[in-house]
N, C-alpha and C positions, 0 to 999 in steps of 0.2 A: 049385454052387448057392449057396454062401455069398456069392460075389461078386455074383451077381444080387440077392440079398436085401439086400446092403450098398448096392448102387446104388438099390434101391427105397426103402430107409430115407431116403436123401438125394434123394428124388424131385424136390424143387423147389429144391435147393441148386445154384446156378450159380457159386458161389465155391469156391476150393480146387482140388485136383488129383485126378485119377483115374489109377491105374496102367493099363498095357496089359491086365493080367489082368482088372481090374474091367470095363473097357470091352468086351473081346472076349467075356468070359463073359456079360455083359449081352446083347450082340448074339446070341450063340448061343441063349440061353434065350428071348429075344424072338422070334427066328425060329421056334423050336420051338413056342412058344405060338401064334403066328400060324398056323403050319402045322396044328397040332391043331385050332384053332378053325375053320379053313377046311374041314378034313375033316368036322368035326361039322356045319358048314353044309351040305356036300354030301350027307351021309348023311341028315340030317333034312329036306332039301328047302328049307332057309332061304336057300340061295344064289340071288341074283337076277342072272341073266346081263346084263340090260339096264343095271344099274349096276355090275356087276363085283364085287360084294361080298355078304357075307351078314351076318346078325345077329351071330353070335359073333365072326367075324373083324373086323367093324367095332368091336364093343365092345372087343376086345383091342387093336386099333390105337389107338383114341382113349384108352383107359385107360392105355396105355404111352407115349403121345406125349410128355408133359412129362418123364417120367423118361429117355426116350431122348435128348431134347434136352439135358437137364442133364448126363447122363453124357458126352455128346459134347463139351459145352463144357468140362467138367472135364478131359477127355482132352486137348483142345487146350491148356488151361492147363498141363498136365503137360509138354508139349513146348515151352512158352514162347510160345505164340501166344494171341492174343485169341479170345474166343468168337465174334466176328464172322466168323471164317473158316468157320463153319458154313454161311454163305451160298454156299460153293463148290458145294453141291448143286444150285444153280440153273443152273450151267454144265454142259451135257451133256458127257459123256465125260471131258473134261479135268478138270472139277471132281471127278468121282468118283475119278479116278486120283490127283489131288493129295490128296484126303481120305484115301484108302487109305494113301498114303505117310506122311501126317502121323500117322495113328493107329497105324501100325506102328513109328514111331520110338521110341527109348528115351526115358526121362524125362531132362529136363535135370538134371545133377547139382547137389546142394545145393538150397538154397531159391531160389526165383525170386520175381517180383513177385506171384505168385498163392498163395504159401504154401510150406511146407516140402515136401521130397520125400517122398511117402508110402512109398517103399521104405526110407528111412532113419529114418522115424518109428516108434517101437515101438507096437504095437497095444495 
């Protein structure tokens, strides 16, 4: 939970680096929040099948959109890649697989053009 809150505190910071743990814990809690919001939408009858979304699910998605993009960009920076690699999501299947490989890779050792390695920086 601390990693998720750490990512939320830097919700609009697109510079710097994010460790694997920060990124994947953010993804985990993001998915849990979306799932819970969708369940609440279904139980309360706020889910609209014609648009495929509900009130709480939509609020959670739009509320966490900028933080999810920023933590993704920082994760790419940690592997030594530009944030523009986020556009891989546009390419079906191949883009998703490449994105998964990039986010699972370890940090580049030492400092890179995006800042010092967060693993080596004392908190």
